[in-house]
C-alpha positions, 0 to 999 in steps of 0.5 A: 186907277182903273177908271183914269185907265179907261179914260185915257184908253177911250181917248186914245181909241178915239184919236185912232178913228179920227186918224182912220176917219181922216184918213179916207176923207182924203180919197173919195174912193175910200170914203167908209172902207174902214168901217165896211170892213170893220163891220164885215169883219165882226160880223163874221167873228161872232159867227165864229163865236170869237170872245169879246176880247178877240172881237175888240182886237178884230175890230181895232185890226180891221179899222186901222187895216189901211193905216199905212197909206197916211204916208204914201203920197196921194199921187203914187195912191192914185196913179196905182189904184189904191 
């Protein structure tokens, strides 16, 4: 049961990463942004000696911080400079 749960979690998290990377691919100005934010966040998290669980939460939170942009029309994002 644990192995199956782990496999489902891995597939789910992989799908989320794909969603984030697809979002970034739509906009040349944000390409790689979420990955950079994640890297910087984890460096800070390590410096603060966060637990592995907290680092994992920080990783996903920072990776997904712009996911709401998916619902925003490209024209609006471009005209607002985001």
